[in-house]
KEROKE-179627 format. One record per residue: residue in three letters; x, y, z of N, C-alpha, C in turn. Coordinates in steps of 0.001 Angstrom, whole numbers, plus 500000, padded with zeros to 6 digits. Example, Ala and Ser with C-alpha at 12.3 -4.5 7.8 and 13.67 -1.06 7.14 Angstrom:
<sites>
ALA, 513190, 494310, 507800, 512300, 495500, 507800, 513200, 496700, 507800;
SER, 512850, 497750, 507080, 513670, 498940, 507140, 512900, 500030, 507870;
</sites>
This chain:
<sites>
MET, 487594, 523837, 496800, 487559, 522791, 497619, 487977, 522380, 498072;
THR, 489035, 522270, 499149, 489831, 520989, 500116, 489301, 519796, 500413;
GLU, 490205, 518859, 499810, 489909, 517330, 500215, 490214, 517172, 501059;
VAL, 488609, 516362, 502575, 489589, 516274, 503868, 490071, 514528, 503887;
LEU, 491184, 514412, 504032, 491249, 513323, 504056, 491260, 512736, 505253;
GLY, 490801, 511196, 504554, 490691, 509745, 505700, 489391, 510006, 505950;
GLU, 488142, 511302, 504943, 486788, 511337, 505236, 486257, 509767, 504591;
ARG, 487077, 509152, 503311, 486467, 508423, 502571, 487736, 507271, 502624;
LEU, 487717, 506178, 502859, 488565, 504918, 502964, 488377, 503857, 501974;
GLN, 489032, 503644, 500896, 488625, 502561, 499917, 490352, 501513, 500829;
VAL, 489834, 499975, 500532, 490880, 499177, 500447, 490093, 497904, 499798;
ALA, 491047, 497463, 499272, 491047, 496325, 497695, 491702, 495273, 498287;
GLY, 491548, 493881, 498014, 492715, 493000, 498141, 491969, 491870, 496907;
TRP, 493661, 491579, 496529, 493207, 490488, 495271, 494069, 489461, 495897;
ALA, 493368, 487825, 495716, 494260, 486926, 495398, 494806, 486412, 494115;
LEU, 496517, 485977, 494147, 496376, 485624, 492682, 497076, 484568, 492645;
GLY, 497069, 483731, 491246, 497848, 482693, 490947, 498508, 482922, 490424;
GLY, 500011, 483413, 491154, 501332, 483098, 490408, 501715, 484089, 491259;
THR, 502565, 484080, 491359, 504067, 484872, 491846, 505346, 485235, 490767;
LEU, 506124, 486662, 491412, 507365, 486919, 490736, 508481, 487375, 491359;
PRO, 509862, 487366, 491511, 510930, 487809, 491910, 510279, 488861, 492847;
PRO, 510915, 489001, 493747, 510616, 490438, 494584, 510437, 491521, 494179;
GLU, 511775, 491653, 493725, 512126, 493039, 492963, 511093, 493245, 491981;
GLU, 511055, 492230, 490433, 510080, 492677, 489696, 508772, 492739, 490300;
LEU, 508375, 492328, 491339, 506879, 492570, 492323, 506628, 493490, 492473;
ALA, 508256, 494435, 493166, 507820, 495574, 493610, 508081, 496572, 492467;
ARG, 508398, 496286, 490848, 508358, 496856, 490324, 506863, 497021, 489741;
VAL, 506040, 496218, 489692, 504511, 495973, 489276, 503781, 497181, 490219;
LEU, 503906, 496471, 491776, 503514, 497818, 492587, 503545, 499196, 492337;
GLU, 504802, 499476, 491672, 505085, 500864, 491241, 504307, 501462, 490376;
GLN, 504077, 500416, 488886, 503185, 500603, 488206, 501844, 500531, 488098;
THR, 501120, 499732, 489313, 499973, 499610, 489604, 499575, 500638, 490566;
VAL, 500639, 501313, 491339, 500516, 502878, 491932, 500209, 504164, 490887;
LEU, 500885, 504155, 489986, 500700, 504564, 488958, 499251, 504931, 488039;
ARG, 499260, 503864, 487830, 497669, 503387, 487437, 496224, 503746, 488341;
MET, 496710, 504065, 489308, 495996, 504379, 490074, 495579, 505823, 490323;
GLY, 496547, 506140, 489764, 496514, 508030, 489499, 497080, 508537, 490888;
MET, 498326, 507810, 491168, 499273, 508222, 491849, 500070, 508108, 492470;
ASP, 501051, 508793, 493445, 502402, 508531, 493068, 503286, 508162, 494547;
THR, 504646, 507695, 494270, 505215, 507102, 495401, 505889, 508190, 496121;
GLY, 506152, 509624, 495767, 506905, 510471, 496515, 508283, 510279, 496603;
GLY, 508831, 509350, 495396, 510018, 508994, 495851, 509967, 507535, 497088;
MET, 509186, 507545, 497937, 509318, 506571, 498557, 509692, 505317, 497838;
ALA, 510718, 504469, 497891, 511370, 502728, 497917, 510409, 502010, 498836;
PRO, 510211, 501092, 498258, 509367, 499784, 498480, 510304, 498781, 499497;
VAL, 509475, 498304, 500390, 510382, 497946, 501690, 510447, 496271, 501124;
ILE, 511236, 495625, 500946, 510680, 493657, 501021, 511436, 493379, 502082;
ARG, 510610, 492253, 502491, 511146, 491256, 503303, 510852, 489982, 503114;
GLN, 511749, 489259, 503066, 511988, 487988, 502766, 511798, 486962, 504222;
TYR, 511346, 485533, 503800, 511149, 484961, 504684, 511028, 483118, 504430;
PRO, 511552, 482419, 505293, 511262, 482530, 506314, 512836, 483341, 507195;
LEU, 512558, 484381, 508445, 513324, 485213, 508984, 514793, 484280, 509683;
PRO, 515875, 485087, 510071, 517018, 484322, 510275, 516633, 483139, 511553;
THR, 515310, 483409, 512683, 515114, 482721, 513249, 514476, 481796, 513017;
GLY, 514149, 481672, 511717, 513282, 480610, 511389, 512420, 480589, 511472;
LYS, 511364, 481851, 511709, 509752, 481976, 512188, 509680, 482698, 510502;
GLY, 508654, 482209, 509911, 507753, 482818, 508840, 507553, 481880, 508178;
GLY, 506616, 481493, 506884, 506757, 480812, 505796, 508095, 480891, 504670;
VAL, 507596, 480785, 503867, 508429, 480903, 503110, 508288, 482211, 501650;
GLY, 508915, 483359, 500917, 508150, 483627, 500279, 508414, 485243, 500503;
HIS, 507937, 486276, 499963, 508359, 487465, 500751, 507327, 488518, 500737;
THR, 507318, 489727, 501132, 506467, 490802, 501514, 507006, 491642, 501097;
ILE, 506198, 492967, 500409, 507005, 494030, 499947, 505496, 495031, 500172;
TYR, 505817, 496181, 500869, 505299, 497098, 501414, 506040, 498515, 500096;
LEU, 504766, 499416, 500281, 505329, 500277, 498997, 504093, 501447, 499056;
PRO, 504641, 502873, 500278, 503593, 503398, 500342, 503624, 504406, 499602;
PHE, 502205, 505172, 499297, 502310, 506560, 498296, 501306, 507183, 499040;
ALA, 501496, 508285, 497674, 500675, 509641, 498075, 499612, 509807, 497409;
GLU, 498589, 510701, 497729, 497830, 511080, 496218, 497917, 512099, 495779;
ALA, 498037, 512571, 494857, 498534, 513465, 494057, 497530, 514533, 493875;
ARG, 498104, 515666, 494033, 497475, 517200, 493609, 496381, 517260, 494749;
ILE, 496617, 516957, 495814, 495729, 516653, 497171, 496241, 518089, 498214;
ARG, 495357, 519038, 498204, 495838, 520253, 499113, 495574, 520180, 500014;
LEU, 495985, 520310, 501324, 495563, 520282, 502504, 495004, 521887, 503031;
GLY, 493761, 521961, 503440, 493500, 522915, 504098, 494489, 523494, 505207;
TRP, 494531, 524712, 505940, 494649, 525431, 506889, 494564, 524967, 508385;
PHE, 493199, 524062, 508457, 493206, 523538, 509543, 493788, 522432, 509687;
VAL, 493917, 521295, 508883, 494608, 520075, 508593, 495912, 520088, 508762;
ARG, 496691, 520667, 508354, 498217, 521627, 508236, 498248, 521746, 510145;
LEU, 497263, 522571, 510580, 497574, 522564, 511914, 497647, 521242, 512754;
ARG, 496747, 520442, 512416, 496370, 519264, 513346, 497554, 518152, 512883;
LEU, 498248, 518541, 511685, 499260, 517874, 511454, 500621, 518225, 512606;
TRP, 500898, 519164, 512173, 501823, 520035, 513402, 501390, 519774, 514493;
LEU, 500181, 519997, 514926, 500046, 519851, 516570, 500123, 518098, 516415;
ALA, 499714, 517294, 515658, 499989, 515728, 515824, 501847, 515496, 516684;
LYS, 502556, 516269, 515243, 503823, 516017, 515645, 504176, 516294, 516649;
ILE, 504059, 517492, 517346, 504401, 518088, 518320, 504166, 516853, 519727;
VAL, 502658, 516596, 519649, 502118, 515700, 520498, 502857, 514067, 520827;
LEU, 502883, 514000, 519712, 502946, 512587, 519878, 504613, 512185, 519176;
GLY, 505445, 513312, 518943, 506993, 513191, 518944, 507575, 512975, 519837;
HIS, 507344, 513207, 521317, 507792, 512923, 522192, 507010, 511704, 523168;
GLN, 506704, 510697, 522606, 506163, 509550, 522926, 507207, 508222, 522252;
ARG, 507284, 507593, 522973, 508242, 506437, 522913, 507790, 505605, 521830;
PHE, 506277, 505183, 521287, 505774, 504350, 520289, 505742, 504764, 519093;
ALA, 505938, 506430, 519332, 504974, 507378, 518312, 505588, 506882, 516665;
GLY, 506896, 506677, 516377, 507969, 506375, 515108, 506909, 504728, 514577;
LEU, 506150, 504094, 515327, 505497, 503103, 514880, 504137, 503246, 514429;
VAL, 503627, 504241, 515163, 502121, 504380, 515047, 501685, 505845, 514032;
PHE, 502783, 506538, 513963, 502276, 507812, 513282, 503325, 508055, 511864;
GLN, 502079, 508466, 511136, 502504, 508394, 509314, 501482, 509613, 508854;
PRO, 502448, 510491, 508151, 501484, 511972, 507590, 500248, 510890, 506662;
LEU, 499311, 511832, 506730, 498017, 511844, 506529, 497797, 511483, 505354;
THR, 498381, 512072, 504247, 498214, 511961, 502628, 498895, 510258, 502397;
GLU, 499652, 509723, 503408, 500010, 508350, 502876, 498976, 506894, 502954;
SER, 499238, 506494, 502024, 498608, 505226, 501795, 499398, 504153, 501439;
PHE, 499168, 503264, 501113, 499645, 501616, 500758, 499422, 500651, 499846;
ILE, 500147, 499916, 499818, 499450, 499204, 498803, 501170, 497726, 498594;
VAL, 500431, 496270, 499537, 501558, 495748, 499679, 500864, 494136, 499017;
ALA, 502351, 493455, 498886, 502137, 491829, 498188, 502800, 491209, 499158;
ASP, 501606, 489772, 498976, 502551, 488709, 499937, 502447, 487754, 499327;
ASP, 503884, 487061, 499095, 503933, 485769, 497883, 504202, 484590, 498336;
TYR, 503859, 483892, 498328, 503587, 482040, 498275, 504338, 481241, 497256;
PRO, 505769, 481247, 497092, 506427, 480621, 496031, 506061, 479146, 496065;
GLU, 505771, 478990, 497074, 505847, 477372, 496651, 504201, 476743, 496750;
LEU, 503547, 477783, 496758, 502411, 477835, 496933, 501775, 478250, 495187;
ASN, 502561, 479085, 494336, 502780, 479950, 493426, 501358, 480420, 493666;
LYS, 501190, 481348, 494892, 500133, 482161, 495446, 500808, 483963, 495453;
THR, 499826, 485017, 495505, 500413, 486422, 495550, 498735, 486896, 495947;
TYR, 498997, 487423, 497013, 498068, 488325, 497178, 498302, 490011, 497419;
VAL, 497286, 490686, 496929, 497967, 492138, 497104, 496650, 493348, 497664;
LEU, 497005, 494039, 498580, 496226, 495146, 499622, 496355, 496364, 499057;
ALA, 495361, 496916, 498511, 495915, 498801, 498388, 494954, 499605, 499405;
ALA, 495472, 500669, 499933, 494267, 501007, 500815, 494600, 502746, 500737;
SER, 493523, 503467, 499937, 493565, 504966, 499893, 492287, 505582, 500449;
CYS, 492868, 506627, 501223, 492067, 508109, 500984, 491725, 508587, 499955;
LYS, 491735, 508182, 498609, 491530, 508765, 497197, 490882, 507240, 496980;
PRO, 489464, 507793, 496084, 489101, 506526, 495121, 490029, 505889, 493965;
PHE, 490308, 504804, 493924, 490621, 504150, 492529, 489345, 502818, 491949;
THR, 490150, 502581, 491089, 489056, 501702, 490406, 489736, 499930, 490560;
ALA, 489105, 499290, 491245, 489785, 497748, 492095, 489835, 496871, 490980;
GLY, 488193, 497192, 489718, 488583, 496085, 488368, 489936, 496461, 487666;
MET, 490268, 497845, 486989, 491111, 498295, 486683, 493209, 497604, 487551;
VAL, 492664, 497982, 488971, 493703, 497460, 489331, 494137, 495592, 489294;
GLY, 493018, 494670, 489126, 492684, 493834, 489015, 493362, 493145, 487649;
ARG, 493275, 493871, 486809, 493285, 493160, 485469, 494498, 493528, 485641;
TYR, 495466, 494885, 485599, 496922, 495103, 485764, 497390, 493636, 486346;
LEU, 497034, 493765, 487816, 498336, 492834, 488179, 497487, 491143, 487681;
ALA, 496614, 490668, 487150, 496523, 489460, 486588, 497396, 489661, 485084;
CYS, 497378, 490591, 484557, 498216, 490649, 483625, 500100, 490429, 484092;
HIS, 500326, 491171, 484920, 502034, 490732, 485437, 502052, 489835, 486195;
ILE, 501278, 489221, 487085, 501786, 488209, 487892, 500685, 487084, 487807;
GLY, 499499, 486937, 487434, 498541, 485967, 487291, 497276, 485663, 487588;
PRO, 496198, 485102, 487535, 495080, 485038, 487403, 494641, 485593, 488681;
VAL, 493338, 486373, 488423, 492727, 486816, 489806, 492107, 485739, 490511;
ILE, 492087, 484996, 491733, 491450, 483948, 492531, 490352, 484075, 492786;
SER, 490288, 485320, 493543, 489311, 485926, 494444, 489791, 487619, 494322;
VAL, 488648, 488780, 494859, 488766, 489958, 495103, 487500, 490445, 496503;
GLY, 488385, 491320, 496953, 487737, 491721, 498331, 487599, 493443, 498197;
GLU, 486717, 494551, 498344, 486836, 495317, 498740, 485961, 496091, 499736;
ILE, 486471, 497039, 500411, 485564, 497739, 501475, 485715, 499479, 501271;
GLY, 484886, 500095, 501810, 485063, 501607, 502102, 484180, 502070, 503053;
LEU, 485057, 502698, 503701, 484635, 503112, 505106, 484368, 504880, 504935;
</sites>
């Protein structure tokens, strides 16, 4: 049976007491993705440092890491919809900002070194165990202060 991507969405967030250097935090996110049973598909994390050169933003880092659900086969109808979406959206000026493949999910970490706090958000069409992810993050970043989870 072919899984329909987007039929279910799980989103979880953790507030953690602690921070890491951004490159180390990126490695923790990569390992978290693997523990979730997923794969980065070779996509590298994007690290942003704040404040920006314009002085905007707090002091800290944001790390974004897209990942793909492993071993999901797309049915012919979903492949057709993706192909049509590329044709339709590919000619619009804003398409590069809003279009992403349907197999992509993400994990994001945002840290505040001055406050010694980090928050992590994960969203995926494939279910994952939020408790296991929280325990892993606590072992590598710091204790979990709070956690929230929603499913759509």
